[in-house]
mmCIF file of the N, C-alpha and C atoms, coordinates in Angstrom:
data_MODEL
# 
_entry.id   MODEL 
# 
loop_
_atom_site.group_PDB 
_atom_site.id 
_atom_site.type_symbol 
_atom_site.label_atom_id 
_atom_site.label_alt_id 
_atom_site.label_comp_id 
_atom_site.label_asym_id 
_atom_site.label_entity_id 
_atom_site.label_seq_id 
_atom_site.pdbx_PDB_ins_code 
_atom_site.Cartn_x 
_atom_site.Cartn_y 
_atom_site.Cartn_z 
_atom_site.occupancy 
_atom_site.B_iso_or_equiv 
_atom_site.pdbx_formal_charge 
_atom_site.auth_seq_id 
_atom_site.auth_comp_id 
_atom_site.auth_asym_id 
_atom_site.auth_atom_id 
_atom_site.pdbx_PDB_model_num 
ATOM 1   N N  . MET A 1 1  ? 7.082   27.166  13.664  1.00 0.00 ? 1  MET A N  1 
ATOM 2   C CA . MET A 1 1  ? 7.306   25.608  13.660  1.00 0.00 ? 1  MET A CA 1 
ATOM 3   C C  . MET A 1 1  ? 7.255   25.285  12.151  1.00 0.00 ? 1  MET A C  1 
ATOM 4   N N  . ALA A 1 2  ? 8.082   24.298  11.826  1.00 0.00 ? 2  ALA A N  1 
ATOM 5   C CA . ALA A 1 2  ? 8.339   23.718  10.643  1.00 0.00 ? 2  ALA A CA 1 
ATOM 6   C C  . ALA A 1 2  ? 7.198   22.802  10.273  1.00 0.00 ? 2  ALA A C  1 
ATOM 7   N N  . GLU A 1 3  ? 6.795   22.548  9.218   1.00 0.00 ? 3  GLU A N  1 
ATOM 8   C CA . GLU A 1 3  ? 6.048   21.713  8.592   1.00 0.00 ? 3  GLU A CA 1 
ATOM 9   C C  . GLU A 1 3  ? 6.494   20.362  8.524   1.00 0.00 ? 3  GLU A C  1 
ATOM 10  N N  . PRO A 1 4  ? 5.579   19.284  8.881   1.00 0.00 ? 4  PRO A N  1 
ATOM 11  C CA . PRO A 1 4  ? 6.113   17.983  8.969   1.00 0.00 ? 4  PRO A CA 1 
ATOM 12  C C  . PRO A 1 4  ? 6.459   17.476  7.563   1.00 0.00 ? 4  PRO A C  1 
ATOM 13  N N  . ASP A 1 5  ? 7.535   16.746  7.520   1.00 0.00 ? 5  ASP A N  1 
ATOM 14  C CA . ASP A 1 5  ? 8.138   16.279  6.147   1.00 0.00 ? 5  ASP A CA 1 
ATOM 15  C C  . ASP A 1 5  ? 7.037   15.190  5.758   1.00 0.00 ? 5  ASP A C  1 
ATOM 16  N N  . PRO A 1 6  ? 6.608   15.300  4.371   1.00 0.00 ? 6  PRO A N  1 
ATOM 17  C CA . PRO A 1 6  ? 5.811   14.049  3.947   1.00 0.00 ? 6  PRO A CA 1 
ATOM 18  C C  . PRO A 1 6  ? 6.194   12.874  3.701   1.00 0.00 ? 6  PRO A C  1 
ATOM 19  N N  . ALA A 1 7  ? 7.786   12.801  3.536   1.00 0.00 ? 7  ALA A N  1 
ATOM 20  C CA . ALA A 1 7  ? 8.375   11.598  3.342   1.00 0.00 ? 7  ALA A CA 1 
ATOM 21  C C  . ALA A 1 7  ? 8.300   10.695  4.548   1.00 0.00 ? 7  ALA A C  1 
ATOM 22  N N  . VAL A 1 8  ? 8.075   11.178  5.857   1.00 0.00 ? 8  VAL A N  1 
ATOM 23  C CA . VAL A 1 8  ? 8.080   10.297  6.950   1.00 0.00 ? 8  VAL A CA 1 
ATOM 24  C C  . VAL A 1 8  ? 6.687   9.531   7.023   1.00 0.00 ? 8  VAL A C  1 
ATOM 25  N N  . SER A 1 9  ? 5.591   10.449  6.761   1.00 0.00 ? 9  SER A N  1 
ATOM 26  C CA . SER A 1 9  ? 4.401   9.597   6.743   1.00 0.00 ? 9  SER A CA 1 
ATOM 27  C C  . SER A 1 9  ? 4.348   8.665   5.488   1.00 0.00 ? 9  SER A C  1 
ATOM 28  N N  . ARG A 1 10 ? 4.812   9.087   4.368   1.00 0.00 ? 10 ARG A N  1 
ATOM 29  C CA . ARG A 1 10 ? 4.918   8.049   3.328   1.00 0.00 ? 10 ARG A CA 1 
ATOM 30  C C  . ARG A 1 10 ? 5.638   6.795   3.594   1.00 0.00 ? 10 ARG A C  1 
ATOM 31  N N  . PHE A 1 11 ? 6.723   6.927   4.220   1.00 0.00 ? 11 PHE A N  1 
ATOM 32  C CA . PHE A 1 11 ? 7.601   5.892   4.641   1.00 0.00 ? 11 PHE A CA 1 
ATOM 33  C C  . PHE A 1 11 ? 6.607   4.834   5.535   1.00 0.00 ? 11 PHE A C  1 
ATOM 34  N N  . TYR A 1 12 ? 5.940   5.504   6.519   1.00 0.00 ? 12 TYR A N  1 
ATOM 35  C CA . TYR A 1 12 ? 5.116   4.650   7.462   1.00 0.00 ? 12 TYR A CA 1 
ATOM 36  C C  . TYR A 1 12 ? 3.873   4.091   6.628   1.00 0.00 ? 12 TYR A C  1 
ATOM 37  N N  . ILE A 1 13 ? 3.537   4.630   5.598   1.00 0.00 ? 13 ILE A N  1 
ATOM 38  C CA . ILE A 1 13 ? 2.406   4.046   4.916   1.00 0.00 ? 13 ILE A CA 1 
ATOM 39  C C  . ILE A 1 13 ? 2.920   3.040   4.164   1.00 0.00 ? 13 ILE A C  1 
ATOM 40  N N  . ILE A 1 14 ? 4.106   2.955   3.623   1.00 0.00 ? 14 ILE A N  1 
ATOM 41  C CA . ILE A 1 14 ? 4.690   1.936   2.900   1.00 0.00 ? 14 ILE A CA 1 
ATOM 42  C C  . ILE A 1 14 ? 5.056   0.720   3.781   1.00 0.00 ? 14 ILE A C  1 
ATOM 43  N N  . GLN A 1 15 ? 5.729   1.063   5.004   1.00 0.00 ? 15 GLN A N  1 
ATOM 44  C CA . GLN A 1 15 ? 5.703   -0.062  5.869   1.00 0.00 ? 15 GLN A CA 1 
ATOM 45  C C  . GLN A 1 15 ? 4.640   -0.770  6.493   1.00 0.00 ? 15 GLN A C  1 
ATOM 46  N N  . LEU A 1 16 ? 3.334   -0.073  6.548   1.00 0.00 ? 16 LEU A N  1 
ATOM 47  C CA . LEU A 1 16 ? 2.287   -0.594  7.004   1.00 0.00 ? 16 LEU A CA 1 
ATOM 48  C C  . LEU A 1 16 ? 1.548   -1.502  5.690   1.00 0.00 ? 16 LEU A C  1 
ATOM 49  N N  . LEU A 1 17 ? 1.827   -1.063  4.675   1.00 0.00 ? 17 LEU A N  1 
ATOM 50  C CA . LEU A 1 17 ? 1.323   -1.864  3.619   1.00 0.00 ? 17 LEU A CA 1 
ATOM 51  C C  . LEU A 1 17 ? 2.055   -3.179  3.438   1.00 0.00 ? 17 LEU A C  1 
ATOM 52  N N  . ARG A 1 18 ? 3.352   -3.110  3.593   1.00 0.00 ? 18 ARG A N  1 
ATOM 53  C CA . ARG A 1 18 ? 4.153   -4.391  3.492   1.00 0.00 ? 18 ARG A CA 1 
ATOM 54  C C  . ARG A 1 18 ? 3.880   -5.283  4.765   1.00 0.00 ? 18 ARG A C  1 
ATOM 55  N N  . LEU A 1 19 ? 3.636   -4.774  5.969   1.00 0.00 ? 19 LEU A N  1 
ATOM 56  C CA . LEU A 1 19 ? 3.092   -5.498  7.190   1.00 0.00 ? 19 LEU A CA 1 
ATOM 57  C C  . LEU A 1 19 ? 1.698   -6.246  6.946   1.00 0.00 ? 19 LEU A C  1 
ATOM 58  N N  . GLY A 1 20 ? 0.960   -5.287  6.155   1.00 0.00 ? 20 GLY A N  1 
ATOM 59  C CA . GLY A 1 20 ? -0.455  -5.850  5.703   1.00 0.00 ? 20 GLY A CA 1 
ATOM 60  C C  . GLY A 1 20 ? -0.439  -7.154  4.825   1.00 0.00 ? 20 GLY A C  1 
ATOM 61  N N  . GLY A 1 21 ? 0.607   -6.876  3.817   1.00 0.00 ? 21 GLY A N  1 
ATOM 62  C CA . GLY A 1 21 ? 0.868   -7.935  2.804   1.00 0.00 ? 21 GLY A CA 1 
ATOM 63  C C  . GLY A 1 21 ? 1.433   -9.246  3.373   1.00 0.00 ? 21 GLY A C  1 
ATOM 64  N N  . ALA A 1 22 ? 2.350   -9.124  4.533   1.00 0.00 ? 22 ALA A N  1 
ATOM 65  C CA . ALA A 1 22 ? 2.801   -10.152 4.992   1.00 0.00 ? 22 ALA A CA 1 
ATOM 66  C C  . ALA A 1 22 ? 1.815   -10.894 5.871   1.00 0.00 ? 22 ALA A C  1 
ATOM 67  N N  . ILE A 1 23 ? 1.044   -10.355 6.645   1.00 0.00 ? 23 ILE A N  1 
ATOM 68  C CA . ILE A 1 23 ? -0.030  -10.900 7.464   1.00 0.00 ? 23 ILE A CA 1 
ATOM 69  C C  . ILE A 1 23 ? -1.041  -11.727 6.369   1.00 0.00 ? 23 ILE A C  1 
ATOM 70  N N  . LEU A 1 24 ? -1.353  -11.058 5.350   1.00 0.00 ? 24 LEU A N  1 
ATOM 71  C CA . LEU A 1 24 ? -2.213  -11.832 4.246   1.00 0.00 ? 24 LEU A CA 1 
ATOM 72  C C  . LEU A 1 24 ? -1.603  -13.071 3.811   1.00 0.00 ? 24 LEU A C  1 
ATOM 73  N N  . VAL A 1 25 ? -0.180  -13.091 3.578   1.00 0.00 ? 25 VAL A N  1 
ATOM 74  C CA . VAL A 1 25 ? 0.629   -14.240 3.242   1.00 0.00 ? 25 VAL A CA 1 
ATOM 75  C C  . VAL A 1 25 ? 0.556   -15.217 4.372   1.00 0.00 ? 25 VAL A C  1 
ATOM 76  N N  . VAL A 1 26 ? 0.731   -14.701 5.514   1.00 0.00 ? 26 VAL A N  1 
ATOM 77  C CA . VAL A 1 26 ? 0.669   -15.828 6.644   1.00 0.00 ? 26 VAL A CA 1 
ATOM 78  C C  . VAL A 1 26 ? -0.577  -16.523 6.782   1.00 0.00 ? 26 VAL A C  1 
ATOM 79  N N  . ALA A 1 27 ? -1.904  -15.643 6.790   1.00 0.00 ? 27 ALA A N  1 
ATOM 80  C CA . ALA A 1 27 ? -3.008  -16.076 6.615   1.00 0.00 ? 27 ALA A CA 1 
ATOM 81  C C  . ALA A 1 27 ? -3.433  -17.215 5.564   1.00 0.00 ? 27 ALA A C  1 
ATOM 82  N N  . ALA A 1 28 ? -2.819  -16.811 4.400   1.00 0.00 ? 28 ALA A N  1 
ATOM 83  C CA . ALA A 1 28 ? -2.990  -17.740 3.250   1.00 0.00 ? 28 ALA A CA 1 
ATOM 84  C C  . ALA A 1 28 ? -2.175  -19.034 3.427   1.00 0.00 ? 28 ALA A C  1 
ATOM 85  N N  . ILE A 1 29 ? -1.122  -19.065 3.991   1.00 0.00 ? 29 ILE A N  1 
ATOM 86  C CA . ILE A 1 29 ? -0.418  -20.347 4.347   1.00 0.00 ? 29 ILE A CA 1 
ATOM 87  C C  . ILE A 1 29 ? -1.268  -21.010 5.397   1.00 0.00 ? 29 ILE A C  1 
ATOM 88  N N  . LEU A 1 30 ? -1.672  -20.439 6.345   1.00 0.00 ? 30 LEU A N  1 
ATOM 89  C CA . LEU A 1 30 ? -2.379  -21.205 7.201   1.00 0.00 ? 30 LEU A CA 1 
ATOM 90  C C  . LEU A 1 30 ? -3.809  -21.797 6.766   1.00 0.00 ? 30 LEU A C  1 
ATOM 91  N N  . ILE A 1 31 ? -4.417  -21.291 5.679   1.00 0.00 ? 31 ILE A N  1 
ATOM 92  C CA . ILE A 1 31 ? -5.281  -21.824 5.035   1.00 0.00 ? 31 ILE A CA 1 
ATOM 93  C C  . ILE A 1 31 ? -4.980  -22.721 4.077   1.00 0.00 ? 31 ILE A C  1 
ATOM 94  N N  . LEU A 1 32 ? -4.066  -22.764 3.435   1.00 0.00 ? 32 LEU A N  1 
ATOM 95  C CA . LEU A 1 32 ? -3.560  -23.766 2.453   1.00 0.00 ? 32 LEU A CA 1 
ATOM 96  C C  . LEU A 1 32 ? -2.892  -25.132 3.187   1.00 0.00 ? 32 LEU A C  1 
ATOM 97  N N  . THR A 1 33 ? -2.605  -24.929 4.496   1.00 0.00 ? 33 THR A N  1 
ATOM 98  C CA . THR A 1 33 ? -2.185  -25.953 5.212   1.00 0.00 ? 33 THR A CA 1 
ATOM 99  C C  . THR A 1 33 ? -3.265  -26.675 5.925   1.00 0.00 ? 33 THR A C  1 
ATOM 100 N N  . ASP A 1 34 ? -4.620  -26.170 5.728   1.00 0.00 ? 34 ASP A N  1 
ATOM 101 C CA . ASP A 1 34 ? -5.732  -26.533 6.684   1.00 0.00 ? 34 ASP A CA 1 
ATOM 102 C C  . ASP A 1 34 ? -5.567  -26.306 8.182   1.00 0.00 ? 34 ASP A C  1 
ATOM 103 N N  . THR A 1 35 ? -4.913  -25.430 8.399   1.00 0.00 ? 35 THR A N  1 
ATOM 104 C CA . THR A 1 35 ? -4.832  -25.077 9.977   1.00 0.00 ? 35 THR A CA 1 
ATOM 105 C C  . THR A 1 35 ? -6.047  -23.903 10.325  1.00 0.00 ? 35 THR A C  1 
ATOM 106 N N  . ILE A 1 36 ? -6.462  -23.315 9.124   1.00 0.00 ? 36 ILE A N  1 
ATOM 107 C CA . ILE A 1 36 ? -7.785  -22.574 9.299   1.00 0.00 ? 36 ILE A CA 1 
ATOM 108 C C  . ILE A 1 36 ? -8.626  -23.177 8.162   1.00 0.00 ? 36 ILE A C  1 
ATOM 109 N N  . ASP A 1 37 ? -9.901  -23.417 8.555   1.00 0.00 ? 37 ASP A N  1 
ATOM 110 C CA . ASP A 1 37 ? -10.948 -24.007 7.920   1.00 0.00 ? 37 ASP A CA 1 
ATOM 111 C C  . ASP A 1 37 ? -11.319 -23.216 6.842   1.00 0.00 ? 37 ASP A C  1 
ATOM 112 N N  . ALA A 1 38 ? -10.995 -23.095 5.605   1.00 0.00 ? 38 ALA A N  1 
ATOM 113 C CA . ALA A 1 38 ? -11.474 -22.187 4.513   1.00 0.00 ? 38 ALA A CA 1 
ATOM 114 C C  . ALA A 1 38 ? -11.222 -22.671 3.060   1.00 0.00 ? 38 ALA A C  1 
ATOM 115 N N  . PRO A 1 39 ? -11.966 -22.456 2.225   1.00 0.00 ? 39 PRO A N  1 
ATOM 116 C CA . PRO A 1 39 ? -11.505 -23.144 0.768   1.00 0.00 ? 39 PRO A CA 1 
ATOM 117 C C  . PRO A 1 39 ? -10.177 -22.726 0.349   1.00 0.00 ? 39 PRO A C  1 
ATOM 118 N N  . ASP A 1 40 ? -9.687  -23.676 -0.513  1.00 0.00 ? 40 ASP A N  1 
ATOM 119 C CA . ASP A 1 40 ? -8.256  -23.376 -0.882  1.00 0.00 ? 40 ASP A CA 1 
ATOM 120 C C  . ASP A 1 40 ? -8.241  -22.132 -1.968  1.00 0.00 ? 40 ASP A C  1 
ATOM 121 N N  . ILE A 1 41 ? -9.202  -21.876 -2.439  1.00 0.00 ? 41 ILE A N  1 
ATOM 122 C CA . ILE A 1 41 ? -9.269  -20.626 -3.520  1.00 0.00 ? 41 ILE A CA 1 
ATOM 123 C C  . ILE A 1 41 ? -9.240  -19.317 -2.811  1.00 0.00 ? 41 ILE A C  1 
ATOM 124 N N  . VAL A 1 42 ? -9.594  -19.418 -1.471  1.00 0.00 ? 42 VAL A N  1 
ATOM 125 C CA . VAL A 1 42 ? -9.356  -18.117 -0.600  1.00 0.00 ? 42 VAL A CA 1 
ATOM 126 C C  . VAL A 1 42 ? -8.030  -17.916 -0.181  1.00 0.00 ? 42 VAL A C  1 
ATOM 127 N N  . GLY A 1 43 ? -7.457  -19.141 -0.063  1.00 0.00 ? 43 GLY A N  1 
ATOM 128 C CA . GLY A 1 43 ? -5.922  -19.268 0.321   1.00 0.00 ? 43 GLY A CA 1 
ATOM 129 C C  . GLY A 1 43 ? -4.997  -18.676 -0.727  1.00 0.00 ? 43 GLY A C  1 
ATOM 130 N N  . TYR A 1 44 ? -5.283  -18.986 -1.946  1.00 0.00 ? 44 TYR A N  1 
ATOM 131 C CA . TYR A 1 44 ? -4.518  -18.641 -3.063  1.00 0.00 ? 44 TYR A CA 1 
ATOM 132 C C  . TYR A 1 44 ? -4.895  -17.258 -3.497  1.00 0.00 ? 44 TYR A C  1 
ATOM 133 N N  . ALA A 1 45 ? -6.217  -16.719 -3.222  1.00 0.00 ? 45 ALA A N  1 
ATOM 134 C CA . ALA A 1 45 ? -6.556  -15.195 -3.535  1.00 0.00 ? 45 ALA A CA 1 
ATOM 135 C C  . ALA A 1 45 ? -5.758  -14.417 -2.487  1.00 0.00 ? 45 ALA A C  1 
ATOM 136 N N  . LEU A 1 46 ? -5.634  -14.902 -1.252  1.00 0.00 ? 46 LEU A N  1 
ATOM 137 C CA . LEU A 1 46 ? -5.171  -14.162 -0.145  1.00 0.00 ? 46 LEU A CA 1 
ATOM 138 C C  . LEU A 1 46 ? -3.442  -14.062 -0.400  1.00 0.00 ? 46 LEU A C  1 
ATOM 139 N N  . LEU A 1 47 ? -2.887  -15.305 -0.884  1.00 0.00 ? 47 LEU A N  1 
ATOM 140 C CA . LEU A 1 47 ? -1.391  -15.293 -1.308  1.00 0.00 ? 47 LEU A CA 1 
ATOM 141 C C  . LEU A 1 47 ? -1.088  -14.503 -2.371  1.00 0.00 ? 47 LEU A C  1 
ATOM 142 N N  . ALA A 1 48 ? -1.811  -14.166 -3.425  1.00 0.00 ? 48 ALA A N  1 
ATOM 143 C CA . ALA A 1 48 ? -1.819  -13.440 -4.604  1.00 0.00 ? 48 ALA A CA 1 
ATOM 144 C C  . ALA A 1 48 ? -1.862  -12.095 -4.033  1.00 0.00 ? 48 ALA A C  1 
ATOM 145 N N  . VAL A 1 49 ? -2.793  -11.677 -3.365  1.00 0.00 ? 49 VAL A N  1 
ATOM 146 C CA . VAL A 1 49 ? -2.982  -10.112 -2.988  1.00 0.00 ? 49 VAL A CA 1 
ATOM 147 C C  . VAL A 1 49 ? -1.760  -9.954  -1.860  1.00 0.00 ? 49 VAL A C  1 
ATOM 148 N N  . GLY A 1 50 ? -1.469  -10.755 -0.995  1.00 0.00 ? 50 GLY A N  1 
ATOM 149 C CA . GLY A 1 50 ? -0.342  -10.331 0.002   1.00 0.00 ? 50 GLY A CA 1 
ATOM 150 C C  . GLY A 1 50 ? 0.801   -10.302 -0.839  1.00 0.00 ? 50 GLY A C  1 
ATOM 151 N N  . LEU A 1 51 ? 1.172   -10.966 -1.752  1.00 0.00 ? 51 LEU A N  1 
ATOM 152 C CA . LEU A 1 51 ? 2.419   -10.777 -2.355  1.00 0.00 ? 51 LEU A CA 1 
ATOM 153 C C  . LEU A 1 51 ? 2.496   -9.638  -3.041  1.00 0.00 ? 51 LEU A C  1 
ATOM 154 N N  . ALA A 1 52 ? 1.300   -9.318  -3.803  1.00 0.00 ? 52 ALA A N  1 
ATOM 155 C CA . ALA A 1 52 ? 1.401   -8.112  -4.491  1.00 0.00 ? 52 ALA A CA 1 
ATOM 156 C C  . ALA A 1 52 ? 1.606   -6.773  -3.607  1.00 0.00 ? 52 ALA A C  1 
ATOM 157 N N  . ASP A 1 53 ? 0.766   -6.887  -2.519  1.00 0.00 ? 53 ASP A N  1 
ATOM 158 C CA . ASP A 1 53 ? 1.005   -5.816  -1.404  1.00 0.00 ? 53 ASP A CA 1 
ATOM 159 C C  . ASP A 1 53 ? 2.472   -5.675  -1.037  1.00 0.00 ? 53 ASP A C  1 
ATOM 160 N N  . PHE A 1 54 ? 2.900   -6.981  -0.697  1.00 0.00 ? 54 PHE A N  1 
ATOM 161 C CA . PHE A 1 54 ? 4.435   -6.920  -0.166  1.00 0.00 ? 54 PHE A CA 1 
ATOM 162 C C  . PHE A 1 54 ? 5.543   -6.329  -1.150  1.00 0.00 ? 54 PHE A C  1 
ATOM 163 N N  . PHE A 1 55 ? 5.293   -6.801  -2.308  1.00 0.00 ? 55 PHE A N  1 
ATOM 164 C CA . PHE A 1 55 ? 6.417   -6.704  -3.316  1.00 0.00 ? 55 PHE A CA 1 
ATOM 165 C C  . PHE A 1 55 ? 6.084   -5.407  -4.289  1.00 0.00 ? 55 PHE A C  1 
ATOM 166 N N  . LEU A 1 56 ? 4.839   -5.458  -4.995  1.00 0.00 ? 56 LEU A N  1 
ATOM 167 C CA . LEU A 1 56 ? 4.702   -4.470  -5.926  1.00 0.00 ? 56 LEU A CA 1 
ATOM 168 C C  . LEU A 1 56 ? 4.123   -3.162  -5.567  1.00 0.00 ? 56 LEU A C  1 
ATOM 169 N N  . MET A 1 57 ? 3.244   -3.080  -4.530  1.00 0.00 ? 57 MET A N  1 
ATOM 170 C CA . MET A 1 57 ? 2.514   -1.910  -4.257  1.00 0.00 ? 57 MET A CA 1 
ATOM 171 C C  . MET A 1 57 ? 3.754   -0.891  -3.574  1.00 0.00 ? 57 MET A C  1 
ATOM 172 N N  . PRO A 1 58 ? 4.438   -1.224  -2.854  1.00 0.00 ? 58 PRO A N  1 
ATOM 173 C CA . PRO A 1 58 ? 5.601   -0.181  -2.425  1.00 0.00 ? 58 PRO A CA 1 
ATOM 174 C C  . PRO A 1 58 ? 6.297   0.405   -3.334  1.00 0.00 ? 58 PRO A C  1 
ATOM 175 N N  . THR A 1 59 ? 6.805   -0.307  -4.430  1.00 0.00 ? 59 THR A N  1 
ATOM 176 C CA . THR A 1 59 ? 7.447   0.185   -5.443  1.00 0.00 ? 59 THR A CA 1 
ATOM 177 C C  . THR A 1 59 ? 6.721   1.182   -6.213  1.00 0.00 ? 59 THR A C  1 
ATOM 178 N N  . PHE A 1 60 ? 5.335   0.850   -6.511  1.00 0.00 ? 60 PHE A N  1 
ATOM 179 C CA . PHE A 1 60 ? 4.305   1.563   -7.403  1.00 0.00 ? 60 PHE A CA 1 
ATOM 180 C C  . PHE A 1 60 ? 4.178   3.003   -6.514  1.00 0.00 ? 60 PHE A C  1 
ATOM 181 N N  . LEU A 1 61 ? 4.010   2.862   -5.149  1.00 0.00 ? 61 LEU A N  1 
ATOM 182 C CA . LEU A 1 61 ? 3.861   4.101   -4.384  1.00 0.00 ? 61 LEU A CA 1 
ATOM 183 C C  . LEU A 1 61 ? 5.080   5.007   -4.374  1.00 0.00 ? 61 LEU A C  1 
ATOM 184 N N  . ALA A 1 62 ? 6.154   4.432   -4.159  1.00 0.00 ? 62 ALA A N  1 
ATOM 185 C CA . ALA A 1 62 ? 7.421   5.024   -4.221  1.00 0.00 ? 62 ALA A CA 1 
ATOM 186 C C  . ALA A 1 62 ? 7.678   5.841   -5.563  1.00 0.00 ? 62 ALA A C  1 
ATOM 187 N N  . ARG A 1 63 ? 7.239   5.313   -6.837  1.00 0.00 ? 63 ARG A N  1 
ATOM 188 C CA . ARG A 1 63 ? 7.510   5.951   -7.850  1.00 0.00 ? 63 ARG A CA 1 
ATOM 189 C C  . ARG A 1 63 ? 6.436   6.964   -8.123  1.00 0.00 ? 63 ARG A C  1 
ATOM 190 N N  . LYS A 1 64 ? 5.222   6.726   -7.523  1.00 0.00 ? 64 LYS A N  1 
ATOM 191 C CA . LYS A 1 64 ? 4.340   7.797   -7.638  1.00 0.00 ? 64 LYS A CA 1 
ATOM 192 C C  . LYS A 1 64 ? 4.464   9.110   -6.855  1.00 0.00 ? 64 LYS A C  1 
ATOM 193 N N  . TRP A 1 65 ? 5.313   8.836   -5.699  1.00 0.00 ? 65 TRP A N  1 
ATOM 194 C CA . TRP A 1 65 ? 5.408   9.922   -4.663  1.00 0.00 ? 65 TRP A CA 1 
ATOM 195 C C  . TRP A 1 65 ? 6.799   10.587  -4.944  1.00 0.00 ? 65 TRP A C  1 
ATOM 196 N N  . SER A 1 66 ? 7.692   10.049  -5.852  1.00 0.00 ? 66 SER A N  1 
ATOM 197 C CA . SER A 1 66 ? 8.928   10.315  -6.052  1.00 0.00 ? 66 SER A CA 1 
ATOM 198 C C  . SER A 1 66 ? 8.923   11.922  -6.498  1.00 0.00 ? 66 SER A C  1 
ATOM 199 N N  . SER A 1 67 ? 9.902   12.573  -5.991  1.00 0.00 ? 67 SER A N  1 
ATOM 200 C CA . SER A 1 67 ? 10.031  14.050  -6.210  1.00 0.00 ? 67 SER A CA 1 
ATOM 201 C C  . SER A 1 67 ? 11.078  14.215  -7.430  1.00 0.00 ? 67 SER A C  1 
ATOM 202 N N  . ARG A 1 68 ? 11.546  13.193  -7.976  1.00 0.00 ? 68 ARG A N  1 
ATOM 203 C CA . ARG A 1 68 ? 12.603  13.468  -8.929  1.00 0.00 ? 68 ARG A CA 1 
ATOM 204 C C  . ARG A 1 68 ? 11.944  13.643  -10.285 1.00 0.00 ? 68 ARG A C  1 
ATOM 205 N N  . GLU A 1 69 ? 12.667  14.395  -11.259 1.00 0.00 ? 69 GLU A N  1 
ATOM 206 C CA . GLU A 1 69 ? 12.040  14.844  -12.515 1.00 0.00 ? 69 GLU A CA 1 
ATOM 207 C C  . GLU A 1 69 ? 12.076  13.527  -13.361 1.00 0.00 ? 69 GLU A C  1 
ATOM 208 N N  . LYS A 1 70 ? 11.075  13.298  -14.181 1.00 0.00 ? 70 LYS A N  1 
ATOM 209 C CA . LYS A 1 70 ? 10.946  12.121  -15.078 1.00 0.00 ? 70 LYS A CA 1 
ATOM 210 C C  . LYS A 1 70 ? 11.356  12.438  -16.386 1.00 0.00 ? 70 LYS A C  1 
# 
């Protein structure tokens, strides 16, 4: 039986990371529009972390896991 390709699990990890980032951004928007009662600083913190998770972390992980020669 063939070994599972690590690229498949890495792909799913990156997609889950993006989904988590999107959920954090939505939560931040709900806080900043006072739909959820929380301090604005929490909303801004969630927004920053969510955007970093959505845009920066997948690129960082893809570079780290890249099999190309550097």
